PQR file of N, CA, C, O and H, with PARSE charges and radii, in Angstrom:
ATOM      1  N   UNK A   1      97.515  77.125  16.524 -0.4000 1.5000
ATOM      2  CA  UNK A   1      96.180  76.737  16.121 -0.0000 2.0000
ATOM      3  C   UNK A   1      95.661  75.653  17.068  0.5500 1.7000
ATOM      4  O   UNK A   1      96.418  74.857  17.624 -0.5500 1.4000
ATOM      5  N   UNK A   2      94.378  75.659  17.218 -0.4000 1.5000
ATOM      6  CA  UNK A   2      93.718  74.688  18.078 -0.0000 2.0000
ATOM      7  C   UNK A   2      92.388  74.327  17.420  0.5500 1.7000
ATOM      8  O   UNK A   2      92.053  74.833  16.350 -0.5500 1.4000
ATOM      9  H   UNK A   2      93.763  76.305  16.766  0.4000 1.0000
ATOM     10  N   UNK A   3      91.640  73.446  18.077 -0.4000 1.5000
ATOM     11  CA  UNK A   3      90.308  73.163  17.538 -0.0000 2.0000
ATOM     12  C   UNK A   3      89.253  73.767  18.459  0.5500 1.7000
ATOM     13  O   UNK A   3      89.544  74.120  19.601 -0.5500 1.4000
ATOM     14  H   UNK A   3      91.912  73.034  18.947  0.4000 1.0000
ATOM     15  N   UNK A   4      88.050  73.880  17.963 -0.4000 1.5000
ATOM     16  CA  UNK A   4      86.972  74.541  18.685 -0.0000 2.0000
ATOM     17  C   UNK A   4      86.686  73.872  20.029  0.5500 1.7000
ATOM     18  O   UNK A   4      86.335  74.556  20.991 -0.5500 1.4000
ATOM     19  H   UNK A   4      87.813  73.593  17.035  0.4000 1.0000
ATOM     20  N   UNK A   5      86.828  72.570  20.111 -0.4000 1.5000
ATOM     21  CA  UNK A   5      86.538  71.844  21.356 -0.0000 2.0000
ATOM     22  C   UNK A   5      87.492  72.235  22.483  0.5500 1.7000
ATOM     23  O   UNK A   5      87.168  72.023  23.651 -0.5500 1.4000
ATOM     24  H   UNK A   5      87.113  72.015  19.329  0.4000 1.0000
ATOM     25  N   UNK A   6      88.656  72.799  22.166 -0.4000 1.5000
ATOM     26  CA  UNK A   6      89.635  73.172  23.188 -0.0000 2.0000
ATOM     27  C   UNK A   6      89.444  74.582  23.727  0.5500 1.7000
ATOM     28  O   UNK A   6      90.088  74.954  24.708 -0.5500 1.4000
ATOM     29  H   UNK A   6      88.919  72.971  21.216  0.4000 1.0000
ATOM     30  N   UNK A   7      88.574  75.373  23.109 -0.4000 1.5000
ATOM     31  CA  UNK A   7      88.345  76.731  23.597 -0.0000 2.0000
ATOM     32  C   UNK A   7      87.469  76.707  24.843  0.5500 1.7000
ATOM     33  O   UNK A   7      86.605  75.844  24.998 -0.5500 1.4000
ATOM     34  H   UNK A   7      88.051  75.071  22.313  0.4000 1.0000
ATOM     35  N   UNK A   8      87.709  77.663  25.720 -0.4000 1.5000
ATOM     36  CA  UNK A   8      86.941  77.812  26.950 -0.0000 2.0000
ATOM     37  C   UNK A   8      85.866  78.876  26.742  0.5500 1.7000
ATOM     38  O   UNK A   8      85.999  79.707  25.844 -0.5500 1.4000
ATOM     39  H   UNK A   8      88.411  78.363  25.595  0.4000 1.0000
ATOM     40  N   UNK A   9      84.801  78.872  27.552 -0.4000 1.5000
ATOM     41  CA  UNK A   9      83.771  79.904  27.434 -0.0000 2.0000
ATOM     42  C   UNK A   9      84.387  81.301  27.523  0.5500 1.7000
ATOM     43  O   UNK A   9      85.225  81.573  28.382 -0.5500 1.4000
ATOM     44  H   UNK A   9      84.693  78.197  28.282  0.4000 1.0000
ATOM     45  N   UNK A  10      83.957  82.168  26.624 -0.4000 1.5000
ATOM     46  CA  UNK A  10      84.483  83.523  26.555 -0.0000 2.0000
ATOM     47  C   UNK A  10      85.620  83.686  25.560  0.5500 1.7000
ATOM     48  O   UNK A  10      85.940  84.808  25.167 -0.5500 1.4000
ATOM     49  H   UNK A  10      83.276  81.947  25.926  0.4000 1.0000
ATOM     50  N   UNK A  11      86.234  82.587  25.148 -0.4000 1.5000
ATOM     51  CA  UNK A  11      87.318  82.651  24.172 -0.0000 2.0000
ATOM     52  C   UNK A  11      86.738  82.655  22.765  0.5500 1.7000
ATOM     53  O   UNK A  11      85.659  82.116  22.517 -0.5500 1.4000
ATOM     54  H   UNK A  11      85.975  81.675  25.467  0.4000 1.0000
ATOM     55  N   UNK A  12      87.477  83.273  21.853 -0.4000 1.5000
ATOM     56  CA  UNK A  12      87.023  83.331  20.466 -0.0000 2.0000
ATOM     57  C   UNK A  12      88.206  83.202  19.528  0.5500 1.7000
ATOM     58  O   UNK A  12      89.361  83.245  19.954 -0.5500 1.4000
ATOM     59  H   UNK A  12      88.353  83.710  22.054  0.4000 1.0000
ATOM     60  N   UNK A  13      87.912  83.047  18.266 -0.4000 1.5000
ATOM     61  CA  UNK A  13      88.949  82.924  17.257 -0.0000 2.0000
ATOM     62  C   UNK A  13      88.328  82.986  15.873  0.5500 1.7000
ATOM     63  O   UNK A  13      87.143  83.282  15.718 -0.5500 1.4000
ATOM     64  H   UNK A  13      86.974  83.013  17.920  0.4000 1.0000
ATOM     65  N   UNK A  14      89.139  82.705  14.882 -0.4000 1.5000
ATOM     66  CA  UNK A  14      88.718  82.729  13.488 -0.0000 2.0000
ATOM     67  C   UNK A  14      88.758  81.302  12.952  0.5500 1.7000
ATOM     68  O   UNK A  14      89.737  80.587  13.170 -0.5500 1.4000
ATOM     69  H   UNK A  14      90.102  82.464  15.008  0.4000 1.0000
ATOM     70  N   UNK A  15      87.705  80.879  12.253 -0.4000 1.5000
ATOM     71  CA  UNK A  15      87.686  79.536  11.674 -0.0000 2.0000
ATOM     72  C   UNK A  15      88.742  79.474  10.582  0.5500 1.7000
ATOM     73  O   UNK A  15      88.698  80.235   9.616 -0.5500 1.4000
ATOM     74  H   UNK A  15      86.910  81.459  12.076  0.4000 1.0000
ATOM     75  N   UNK A  16      89.685  78.564  10.744 -0.4000 1.5000
ATOM     76  CA  UNK A  16      90.788  78.416   9.787 -0.0000 2.0000
ATOM     77  C   UNK A  16      90.528  77.286   8.790  0.5500 1.7000
ATOM     78  O   UNK A  16      90.848  77.411   7.608 -0.5500 1.4000
ATOM     79  H   UNK A  16      89.721  77.945  11.529  0.4000 1.0000
ATOM     80  N   UNK A  17      89.942  76.176   9.274 -0.4000 1.5000
ATOM     81  CA  UNK A  17      89.665  75.026   8.407 -0.0000 2.0000
ATOM     82  C   UNK A  17      88.631  74.137   9.074  0.5500 1.7000
ATOM     83  O   UNK A  17      88.451  74.176  10.291 -0.5500 1.4000
ATOM     84  H   UNK A  17      89.682  76.074  10.234  0.4000 1.0000
ATOM     85  N   UNK A  18      87.953  73.333   8.260 -0.4000 1.5000
ATOM     86  CA  UNK A  18      87.013  72.329   8.770 -0.0000 2.0000
ATOM     87  C   UNK A  18      87.440  70.996   8.175  0.5500 1.7000
ATOM     88  O   UNK A  18      87.359  70.786   6.964 -0.5500 1.4000
ATOM     89  H   UNK A  18      88.100  73.301   7.271  0.4000 1.0000
ATOM     90  N   UNK A  19      87.899  70.090   9.053 -0.4000 1.5000
ATOM     91  CA  UNK A  19      88.419  68.786   8.627 -0.0000 2.0000
ATOM     92  C   UNK A  19      87.407  67.695   8.972  0.5500 1.7000
ATOM     93  O   UNK A  19      87.571  66.995   9.972 -0.5500 1.4000
ATOM     94  H   UNK A  19      87.965  70.261  10.036  0.4000 1.0000
ATOM     95  N   UNK A  20      86.376  67.547   8.166 -0.4000 1.5000
ATOM     96  CA  UNK A  20      85.350  66.542   8.455 -0.0000 2.0000
ATOM     97  C   UNK A  20      84.925  65.875   7.161  0.5500 1.7000
ATOM     98  O   UNK A  20      85.340  66.263   6.069 -0.5500 1.4000
ATOM     99  H   UNK A  20      86.243  68.115   7.354  0.4000 1.0000
ATOM    100  N   UNK A  21      84.079  64.850   7.315 -0.4000 1.5000
ATOM    101  CA  UNK A  21      83.535  64.220   6.113 -0.0000 2.0000
ATOM    102  C   UNK A  21      82.587  65.208   5.429  0.5500 1.7000
ATOM    103  O   UNK A  21      82.146  66.186   6.032 -0.5500 1.4000
ATOM    104  H   UNK A  21      83.742  64.535   8.202  0.4000 1.0000
ATOM    105  N   UNK A  22      82.292  64.935   4.184 -0.4000 1.5000
ATOM    106  CA  UNK A  22      81.562  65.870   3.345 -0.0000 2.0000
ATOM    107  C   UNK A  22      80.188  66.241   3.903  0.5500 1.7000
ATOM    108  O   UNK A  22      79.812  67.412   3.869 -0.5500 1.4000
ATOM    109  H   UNK A  22      82.650  64.140   3.695  0.4000 1.0000
ATOM    110  N   UNK A  23      79.442  65.281   4.409 -0.4000 1.5000
ATOM    111  CA  UNK A  23      78.090  65.554   4.907 -0.0000 2.0000
ATOM    112  C   UNK A  23      78.123  66.528   6.087  0.5500 1.7000
ATOM    113  O   UNK A  23      77.326  67.465   6.139 -0.5500 1.4000
ATOM    114  H   UNK A  23      79.748  64.329   4.436  0.4000 1.0000
ATOM    115  N   UNK A  24      79.037  66.311   7.030 -0.4000 1.5000
ATOM    116  CA  UNK A  24      79.153  67.215   8.176 -0.0000 2.0000
ATOM    117  C   UNK A  24      79.652  68.582   7.722  0.5500 1.7000
ATOM    118  O   UNK A  24      79.194  69.605   8.231 -0.5500 1.4000
ATOM    119  H   UNK A  24      79.684  65.550   6.988  0.4000 1.0000
ATOM    120  N   UNK A  25      80.573  68.615   6.782 -0.4000 1.5000
ATOM    121  CA  UNK A  25      81.090  69.883   6.264 -0.0000 2.0000
ATOM    122  C   UNK A  25      79.945  70.726   5.688  0.5500 1.7000
ATOM    123  O   UNK A  25      79.853  71.920   5.970 -0.5500 1.4000
ATOM    124  H   UNK A  25      80.945  67.784   6.368  0.4000 1.0000
ATOM    125  N   UNK A  26      79.080  70.110   4.888 -0.4000 1.5000
ATOM    126  CA  UNK A  26      77.960  70.840   4.296 -0.0000 2.0000
ATOM    127  C   UNK A  26      76.954  71.288   5.348  0.5500 1.7000
ATOM    128  O   UNK A  26      76.393  72.378   5.244 -0.5500 1.4000
ATOM    129  H   UNK A  26      79.154  69.139   4.659  0.4000 1.0000
ATOM    130  N   UNK A  27      76.722  70.460   6.357 -0.4000 1.5000
ATOM    131  CA  UNK A  27      75.790  70.841   7.425 -0.0000 2.0000
ATOM    132  C   UNK A  27      76.322  72.035   8.189  0.5500 1.7000
ATOM    133  O   UNK A  27      75.583  72.976   8.478 -0.5500 1.4000
ATOM    134  H   UNK A  27      77.178  69.574   6.442  0.4000 1.0000
ATOM    135  N   UNK A  28      77.625  71.995   8.523 -0.4000 1.5000
ATOM    136  CA  UNK A  28      78.237  73.111   9.243 -0.0000 2.0000
ATOM    137  C   UNK A  28      78.221  74.386   8.390  0.5500 1.7000
ATOM    138  O   UNK A  28      77.960  75.477   8.899 -0.5500 1.4000
ATOM    139  H   UNK A  28      78.225  71.231   8.288  0.4000 1.0000
ATOM    140  N   UNK A  29      78.500  74.241   7.102 -0.4000 1.5000
ATOM    141  CA  UNK A  29      78.477  75.401   6.209 -0.0000 2.0000
ATOM    142  C   UNK A  29      77.072  76.009   6.147  0.5500 1.7000
ATOM    143  O   UNK A  29      76.929  77.231   6.109 -0.5500 1.4000
ATOM    144  H   UNK A  29      78.712  73.356   6.688  0.4000 1.0000
ATOM    145  N   UNK A  30      76.049  75.173   6.136 -0.4000 1.5000
ATOM    146  CA  UNK A  30      74.669  75.659   6.113 -0.0000 2.0000
ATOM    147  C   UNK A  30      74.313  76.405   7.395  0.5500 1.7000
ATOM    148  O   UNK A  30      73.458  77.290   7.381 -0.5500 1.4000
ATOM    149  H   UNK A  30      76.165  74.181   6.166  0.4000 1.0000
ATOM    150  N   UNK A  31      74.966  76.052   8.505 -0.4000 1.5000
ATOM    151  CA  UNK A  31      74.729  76.729   9.776 -0.0000 2.0000
ATOM    152  C   UNK A  31      75.548  78.014   9.912  0.5500 1.7000
ATOM    153  O   UNK A  31      75.362  78.764  10.870 -0.5500 1.4000
ATOM    154  H   UNK A  31      75.660  75.333   8.516  0.4000 1.0000
ATOM    155  N   UNK A  32      76.445  78.274   8.973 -0.4000 1.5000
ATOM    156  CA  UNK A  32      77.227  79.509   9.014 -0.0000 2.0000
ATOM    157  C   UNK A  32      78.694  79.334   9.344  0.5500 1.7000
ATOM    158  O   UNK A  32      79.429  80.319   9.420 -0.5500 1.4000
ATOM    159  H   UNK A  32      76.597  77.665   8.195  0.4000 1.0000
ATOM    160  N   UNK A  33      79.140  78.094   9.542 -0.4000 1.5000
ATOM    161  CA  UNK A  33      80.554  77.840   9.835 -0.0000 2.0000
ATOM    162  C   UNK A  33      81.336  77.936   8.528  0.5500 1.7000
ATOM    163  O   UNK A  33      81.337  77.004   7.724 -0.5500 1.4000
ATOM    164  H   UNK A  33      78.543  77.294   9.479  0.4000 1.0000
ATOM    165  N   UNK A  34      81.996  79.068   8.327 -0.4000 1.5000
ATOM    166  CA  UNK A  34      82.765  79.279   7.105 -0.0000 2.0000
ATOM    167  C   UNK A  34      84.160  79.752   7.464  0.5500 1.7000
ATOM    168  O   UNK A  34      84.352  80.439   8.468 -0.5500 1.4000
ATOM    169  H   UNK A  34      81.994  79.826   8.980  0.4000 1.0000
ATOM    170  N   UNK A  35      85.127  79.387   6.649 -0.4000 1.5000
ATOM    171  CA  UNK A  35      86.505  79.787   6.881 -0.0000 2.0000
ATOM    172  C   UNK A  35      86.578  81.314   6.866  0.5500 1.7000
ATOM    173  O   UNK A  35      86.036  81.973   5.979 -0.5500 1.4000
ATOM    174  H   UNK A  35      84.971  78.829   5.834  0.4000 1.0000
ATOM    175  N   UNK A  36      87.265  81.855   7.877 -0.4000 1.5000
ATOM    176  CA  UNK A  36      87.418  83.306   8.002 -0.0000 2.0000
ATOM    177  C   UNK A  36      86.396  83.961   8.907  0.5500 1.7000
ATOM    178  O   UNK A  36      86.530  85.145   9.216 -0.5500 1.4000
ATOM    179  H   UNK A  36      87.705  81.320   8.598  0.4000 1.0000
ATOM    180  N   UNK A  37      85.375  83.231   9.344 -0.4000 1.5000
ATOM    181  CA  UNK A  37      84.358  83.810  10.230 -0.0000 2.0000
ATOM    182  C   UNK A  37      84.821  83.738  11.678  0.5500 1.7000
ATOM    183  O   UNK A  37      85.504  82.797  12.080 -0.5500 1.4000
ATOM    184  H   UNK A  37      85.266  82.269   9.092  0.4000 1.0000
ATOM    185  N   UNK A  38      84.439  84.748  12.455 -0.4000 1.5000
ATOM    186  CA  UNK A  38      84.753  84.781  13.876 -0.0000 2.0000
ATOM    187  C   UNK A  38      83.792  83.854  14.607  0.5500 1.7000
ATOM    188  O   UNK A  38      82.601  83.808  14.297 -0.5500 1.4000
ATOM    189  H   UNK A  38      83.884  85.513  12.128  0.4000 1.0000
ATOM    190  N   UNK A  39      84.323  83.111  15.587 -0.4000 1.5000
ATOM    191  CA  UNK A  39      83.506  82.190  16.381 -0.0000 2.0000
ATOM    192  C   UNK A  39      83.868  82.371  17.850  0.5500 1.7000
ATOM    193  O   UNK A  39      85.033  82.566  18.193 -0.5500 1.4000
ATOM    194  H   UNK A  39      85.290  83.148  15.838  0.4000 1.0000
ATOM    195  N   UNK A  40      82.869  82.306  18.700 -0.4000 1.5000
ATOM    196  CA  UNK A  40      83.076  82.485  20.135 -0.0000 2.0000
ATOM    197  C   UNK A  40      82.351  81.370  20.884  0.5500 1.7000
ATOM    198  O   UNK A  40      81.237  80.990  20.524 -0.5500 1.4000
ATOM    199  H   UNK A  40      81.922  82.148  18.421  0.4000 1.0000
ATOM    200  N   UNK A  41      82.996  80.850  21.930 -0.4000 1.5000
ATOM    201  CA  UNK A  41      82.353  79.858  22.795 -0.0000 2.0000
ATOM    202  C   UNK A  41      81.611  80.618  23.886  0.5500 1.7000
ATOM    203  O   UNK A  41      82.218  81.351  24.667 -0.5500 1.4000
ATOM    204  H   UNK A  41      83.901  81.158  22.222  0.4000 1.0000
ATOM    205  N   UNK A  42      80.294  80.440  23.935 -0.4000 1.5000
ATOM    206  CA  UNK A  42      79.459  81.120  24.915 -0.0000 2.0000
ATOM    207  C   UNK A  42      79.399  80.309  26.210  0.5500 1.7000
ATOM    208  O   UNK A  42      79.630  80.837  27.298 -0.5500 1.4000
ATOM    209  H   UNK A  42      79.800  79.845  23.301  0.4000 1.0000
ATOM    210  N   UNK A  43      79.086  79.019  26.074 -0.4000 1.5000
ATOM    211  CA  UNK A  43      78.996  78.126  27.236 -0.0000 2.0000
ATOM    212  C   UNK A  43      79.515  76.757  26.860  0.5500 1.7000
ATOM    213  O   UNK A  43      79.558  76.381  25.689 -0.5500 1.4000
ATOM    214  H   UNK A  43      78.898  78.590  25.190  0.4000 1.0000
ATOM    215  N   UNK A  44      79.910  76.020  27.888 -0.4000 1.5000
ATOM    216  CA  UNK A  44      80.366  74.646  27.710 -0.0000 2.0000
ATOM    217  C   UNK A  44      79.658  73.774  28.748  0.5500 1.7000
ATOM    218  O   UNK A  44      79.745  74.032  29.949 -0.5500 1.4000
ATOM    219  H   UNK A  44      79.875  76.326  28.840  0.4000 1.0000
ATOM    220  N   UNK A  45      78.965  72.751  28.281 -0.4000 1.5000
ATOM    221  CA  UNK A  45      78.259  71.859  29.204 -0.0000 2.0000
ATOM    222  C   UNK A  45      79.257  71.012  29.991  0.5500 1.7000
ATOM    223  O   UNK A  45      80.354  70.716  29.515 -0.5500 1.4000
ATOM    224  H   UNK A  45      78.894  72.542  27.306  0.4000 1.0000
ATOM    225  N   UNK A  46      78.866  70.638  31.173 -0.4000 1.5000
ATOM    226  CA  UNK A  46      79.736  69.804  32.003 -0.0000 2.0000
ATOM    227  C   UNK A  46      79.860  68.399  31.440  0.5500 1.7000
ATOM    228  O   UNK A  46      79.058  67.970  30.611 -0.5500 1.4000
ATOM    229  H   UNK A  46      77.975  70.878  31.559  0.4000 1.0000
ATOM    230  N   UNK A  47      80.874  67.697  31.903 -0.4000 1.5000
ATOM    231  CA  UNK A  47      81.108  66.290  31.554 -0.0000 2.0000
ATOM    232  C   UNK A  47      81.253  66.081  30.046  0.5500 1.7000
ATOM    233  O   UNK A  47      80.685  65.147  29.480 -0.5500 1.4000
ATOM    234  H   UNK A  47      81.526  68.045  32.576  0.4000 1.0000
ATOM    235  N   UNK A  48      82.016  66.958  29.408 -0.4000 1.5000
ATOM    236  CA  UNK A  48      82.289  66.864  27.971 -0.0000 2.0000
ATOM    237  C   UNK A  48      81.022  66.925  27.128  0.5500 1.7000
ATOM    238  O   UNK A  48      80.925  66.273  26.089 -0.5500 1.4000
ATOM    239  H   UNK A  48      82.478  67.718  29.867  0.4000 1.0000
ATOM    240  N   UNK A  49      80.060  67.709  27.580 -0.4000 1.5000
ATOM    241  CA  UNK A  49      78.810  67.885  26.848 -0.0000 2.0000
ATOM    242  C   UNK A  49      78.974  68.865  25.698  0.5500 1.7000
ATOM    243  O   UNK A  49      80.097  69.244  25.364 -0.5500 1.4000
ATOM    244  H   UNK A  49      80.139  68.239  28.425  0.4000 1.0000
ATOM    245  N   UNK A  50      77.877  69.277  25.092 -0.4000 1.5000
ATOM    246  CA  UNK A  50      77.936  70.137  23.911 -0.0000 2.0000
ATOM    247  C   UNK A  50      78.429  71.548  24.229  0.5500 1.7000
ATOM    248  O   UNK A  50      78.467  71.973  25.384 -0.5500 1.4000
ATOM    249  H   UNK A  50      76.965  68.969  25.363  0.4000 1.0000
ATOM    250  N   UNK A  51      78.809  72.263  23.159 -0.4000 1.5000
ATOM    251  CA  UNK A  51      79.263  73.647  23.254 -0.0000 2.0000
ATOM    252  C   UNK A  51      78.195  74.567  22.680  0.5500 1.7000
ATOM    253  O   UNK A  51      77.589  74.270  21.650 -0.5500 1.4000
ATOM    254  H   UNK A  51      78.778  71.919  22.220  0.4000 1.0000
ATOM    255  N   UNK A  52      77.976  75.674  23.353 -0.4000 1.5000
ATOM    256  CA  UNK A  52      77.100  76.726  22.842 -0.0000 2.0000
ATOM    257  C   UNK A  52      78.050  77.752  22.220  0.5500 1.7000
ATOM    258  O   UNK A  52      78.825  78.391  22.932 -0.5500 1.4000
ATOM    259  H   UNK A  52      78.468  75.915  24.190  0.4000 1.0000
ATOM    260  N   UNK A  53      77.992  77.909  20.900 -0.4000 1.5000
ATOM    261  CA  UNK A  53      78.907  78.810  20.202 -0.0000 2.0000
ATOM    262  C   UNK A  53      78.125  79.885  19.450  0.5500 1.7000
ATOM    263  O   UNK A  53      76.947  79.718  19.136 -0.5500 1.4000
ATOM    264  H   UNK A  53      77.362  77.390  20.322  0.4000 1.0000
ATOM    265  N   UNK A  54      78.810  80.983  19.172 -0.4000 1.5000
ATOM    266  CA  UNK A  54      78.215  82.077  18.403 -0.0000 2.0000
ATOM    267  C   UNK A  54      79.073  82.303  17.160  0.5500 1.7000
ATOM    268  O   UNK A  54      80.263  82.603  17.262 -0.5500 1.4000
ATOM    269  H   UNK A  54      79.767  81.119  19.427  0.4000 1.0000
ATOM    270  N   UNK A  55      78.456  82.157  15.988 -0.4000 1.5000
ATOM    271  CA  UNK A  55      79.111  82.426  14.711 -0.0000 2.0000
ATOM    272  C   UNK A  55      78.398  83.630  14.119  0.5500 1.7000
ATOM    273  O   UNK A  55      77.236  83.540  13.723 -0.5500 1.4000
ATOM    274  H   UNK A  55      77.489  81.914  15.906  0.4000 1.0000
ATOM    275  N   UNK A  56      79.097  84.757  14.059 -0.4000 1.5000
ATOM    276  CA  UNK A  56      78.441  85.984  13.630 -0.0000 2.0000
ATOM    277  C   UNK A  56      77.386  86.356  14.655  0.5500 1.7000
ATOM    278  O   UNK A  56      77.706  86.565  15.825 -0.5500 1.4000
ATOM    279  H   UNK A  56      80.041  84.830  14.380  0.4000 1.0000
ATOM    280  N   UNK A  57      76.133  86.440  14.232 -0.4000 1.5000
ATOM    281  CA  UNK A  57      75.048  86.756  15.167 -0.0000 2.0000
ATOM    282  C   UNK A  57      74.167  85.537  15.457  0.5500 1.7000
ATOM    283  O   UNK A  57      73.084  85.674  16.027 -0.5500 1.4000
ATOM    284  H   UNK A  57      75.873  86.270  13.282  0.4000 1.0000
ATOM    285  N   UNK A  58      74.630  84.346  15.064 -0.4000 1.5000
ATOM    286  CA  UNK A  58      73.853  83.121  15.226 -0.0000 2.0000
ATOM    287  C   UNK A  58      74.397  82.273  16.365  0.5500 1.7000
ATOM    288  O   UNK A  58      75.597  82.003  16.413 -0.5500 1.4000
ATOM    289  H   UNK A  58      75.509  84.235  14.601  0.4000 1.0000
ATOM    290  N   UNK A  59      73.538  81.850  17.279 -0.4000 1.5000
ATOM    291  CA  UNK A  59      73.932  80.949  18.365 -0.0000 2.0000
ATOM    292  C   UNK A  59      73.587  79.523  17.976  0.5500 1.7000
ATOM    293  O   UNK A  59      72.492  79.246  17.484 -0.5500 1.4000
ATOM    294  H   UNK A  59      72.563  82.069  17.239  0.4000 1.0000
ATOM    295  N   UNK A  60      74.549  78.604  18.206 -0.4000 1.5000
ATOM    296  CA  UNK A  60      74.399  77.203  17.814 -0.0000 2.0000
ATOM    297  C   UNK A  60      74.922  76.325  18.937  0.5500 1.7000
ATOM    298  O   UNK A  60      75.936  76.646  19.557 -0.5500 1.4000
ATOM    299  H   UNK A  60      75.438  78.828  18.606  0.4000 1.0000
ATOM    300  N   UNK A  61      74.238  75.221  19.205 -0.4000 1.5000
ATOM    301  CA  UNK A  61      74.738  74.219  20.144 -0.0000 2.0000
ATOM    302  C   UNK A  61      75.309  73.089  19.306  0.5500 1.7000
ATOM    303  O   UNK A  61      74.633  72.536  18.438 -0.5500 1.4000
ATOM    304  H   UNK A  61      73.414  74.960  18.702  0.4000 1.0000
ATOM    305  N   UNK A  62      76.571  72.752  19.579 -0.4000 1.5000
ATOM    306  CA  UNK A  62      77.310  71.823  18.740 -0.0000 2.0000
ATOM    307  C   UNK A  62      77.907  70.711  19.592  0.5500 1.7000
ATOM    308  O   UNK A  62      78.452  70.975  20.663 -0.5500 1.4000
ATOM    309  H   UNK A  62      77.120  73.201  20.284  0.4000 1.0000
ATOM    310  N   UNK A  63      77.808  69.483  19.128 -0.4000 1.5000
ATOM    311  CA  UNK A  63      78.436  68.362  19.843 -0.0000 2.0000
ATOM    312  C   UNK A  63      79.947  68.577  19.904  0.5500 1.7000
ATOM    313  O   UNK A  63      80.553  69.078  18.957 -0.5500 1.4000
ATOM    314  H   UNK A  63      77.364  69.269  18.257  0.4000 1.0000
ATOM    315  N   UNK A  64      80.534  68.199  21.007 -0.4000 1.5000
ATOM    316  CA  UNK A  64      81.974  68.391  21.187 -0.0000 2.0000
ATOM    317  C   UNK A  64      82.778  67.579  20.173  0.5500 1.7000
ATOM    318  O   UNK A  64      83.820  68.044  19.710 -0.5500 1.4000
ATOM    319  H   UNK A  64      80.043  67.791  21.776  0.4000 1.0000
ATOM    320  N   UNK A  65      82.320  66.373  19.815 -0.4000 1.5000
ATOM    321  CA  UNK A  65      83.079  65.584  18.837 -0.0000 2.0000
ATOM    322  C   UNK A  65      83.026  66.226  17.454  0.5500 1.7000
ATOM    323  O   UNK A  65      83.959  66.043  16.673 -0.5500 1.4000
ATOM    324  H   UNK A  65      81.473  65.994  20.191  0.4000 1.0000
ATOM    325  N   UNK A  66      81.973  66.970  17.122 -0.4000 1.5000
ATOM    326  CA  UNK A  66      81.926  67.703  15.865 -0.0000 2.0000
ATOM    327  C   UNK A  66      82.794  68.955  15.938  0.5500 1.7000
ATOM    328  O   UNK A  66      83.387  69.361  14.938 -0.5500 1.4000
ATOM    329  H   UNK A  66      81.215  67.119  17.756  0.4000 1.0000
ATOM    330  N   UNK A  67      82.870  69.560  17.109 -0.4000 1.5000
ATOM    331  CA  UNK A  67      83.687  70.761  17.294 -0.0000 2.0000
ATOM    332  C   UNK A  67      85.178  70.460  17.111  0.5500 1.7000
ATOM    333  O   UNK A  67      85.951  71.359  16.780 -0.5500 1.4000
ATOM    334  H   UNK A  67      82.388  69.230  17.921  0.4000 1.0000
ATOM    335  N   UNK A  68      85.586  69.214  17.322 -0.4000 1.5000
ATOM    336  CA  UNK A  68      86.995  68.850  17.169 -0.0000 2.0000
ATOM    337  C   UNK A  68      87.458  68.952  15.717  0.5500 1.7000
ATOM    338  O   UNK A  68      88.658  69.055  15.463 -0.5500 1.4000
ATOM    339  H   UNK A  68      84.958  68.484  17.591  0.4000 1.0000
ATOM    340  N   UNK A  69      86.537  68.925  14.772 -0.4000 1.5000
ATOM    341  CA  UNK A  69      86.904  69.017  13.359 -0.0000 2.0000
ATOM    342  C   UNK A  69      87.136  70.452  12.887  0.5500 1.7000
ATOM    343  O   UNK A  69      87.629  70.668  11.779 -0.5500 1.4000
ATOM    344  H   UNK A  69      85.562  68.841  14.978  0.4000 1.0000
ATOM    345  N   UNK A  70      86.782  71.438  13.725 -0.4000 1.5000
ATOM    346  CA  UNK A  70      86.868  72.841  13.330 -0.0000 2.0000
ATOM    347  C   UNK A  70      88.157  73.428  13.880  0.5500 1.7000
ATOM    348  O   UNK A  70      88.312  73.576  15.093 -0.5500 1.4000
ATOM    349  H   UNK A  70      86.382  71.263  14.624  0.4000 1.0000
ATOM    350  N   UNK A  71      89.078  73.759  12.989 -0.4000 1.5000
ATOM    351  CA  UNK A  71      90.379  74.313  13.369 -0.0000 2.0000
ATOM    352  C   UNK A  71      90.246  75.829  13.524  0.5500 1.7000
ATOM    353  O   UNK A  71      89.699  76.513  12.659 -0.5500 1.4000
ATOM    354  H   UNK A  71      88.951  73.639  12.005  0.4000 1.0000
ATOM    355  N   UNK A  72      90.759  76.334  14.641 -0.4000 1.5000
ATOM    356  CA  UNK A  72      90.618  77.744  14.987 -0.0000 2.0000
ATOM    357  C   UNK A  72      91.986  78.411  15.040  0.5500 1.7000
ATOM    358  O   UNK A  72      92.919  77.889  15.650 -0.5500 1.4000
ATOM    359  H   UNK A  72      91.204  75.778  15.343  0.4000 1.0000
ATOM    360  N   UNK A  73      92.097  79.568  14.394 -0.4000 1.5000
ATOM    361  CA  UNK A  73      93.298  80.401  14.484 -0.0000 2.0000
ATOM    362  C   UNK A  73      93.041  81.445  15.574  0.5500 1.7000
ATOM    363  O   UNK A  73      91.895  81.790  15.863 -0.5500 1.4000
ATOM    364  H   UNK A  73      91.339  79.992  13.898  0.4000 1.0000
ATOM    365  N   UNK A  74      94.109  81.931  16.162 -0.4000 1.5000
ATOM    366  CA  UNK A  74      93.973  82.937  17.210 -0.0000 2.0000
ATOM    367  C   UNK A  74      93.296  84.182  16.657  0.5500 1.7000
ATOM    368  O   UNK A  74      93.487  84.552  15.498 -0.5500 1.4000
ATOM    369  H   UNK A  74      95.040  81.651  15.927  0.4000 1.0000
ATOM    370  N   UNK A  75      92.508  84.814  17.504 -0.4000 1.5000
ATOM    371  CA  UNK A  75      91.818  86.040  17.111 -0.0000 2.0000
ATOM    372  C   UNK A  75      92.856  87.124  16.843  0.5500 1.7000
ATOM    373  O   UNK A  75      93.757  87.330  17.655 -0.5500 1.4000
ATOM    374  H   UNK A  75      92.353  84.513  18.445  0.4000 1.0000
ATOM    375  N   UNK A  76      92.739  87.818  15.710 -0.4000 1.5000
ATOM    376  CA  UNK A  76      93.722  88.874  15.431 -0.0000 2.0000
ATOM    377  C   UNK A  76      93.616  90.009  16.432  0.5500 1.7000
ATOM    378  O   UNK A  76      92.524  90.350  16.889 -0.5500 1.4000
ATOM    379  H   UNK A  76      92.006  87.650  15.050  0.4000 1.0000
ATOM    380  N   UNK A  77      94.755  90.591  16.767 -0.4000 1.5000
ATOM    381  CA  UNK A  77      94.785  91.674  17.782 -0.0000 2.0000
ATOM    382  C   UNK A  77      94.319  92.989  17.206  0.5500 1.7000
ATOM    383  O   UNK A  77      94.282  93.995  17.915 -0.5500 1.4000
ATOM    384  H   UNK A  77      95.642  90.315  16.396  0.4000 1.0000
TER
END
């Protein structure tokens, strides 16, 4: 298992857990970040900038420090 911030562009996985404070957890859930959903990193900004991710059919730009709270399991084969 790894966290979303460690994935490279083109890599994907399944959201396993979200380890954040309650307010961020609810915000992420409202954006579609739910346990069991497939997530893919589309782009990564330089110099530890934000991540462009795709959850289902929704594209979201997420701060890297927020992405560290999202635990990712390997994509099933």
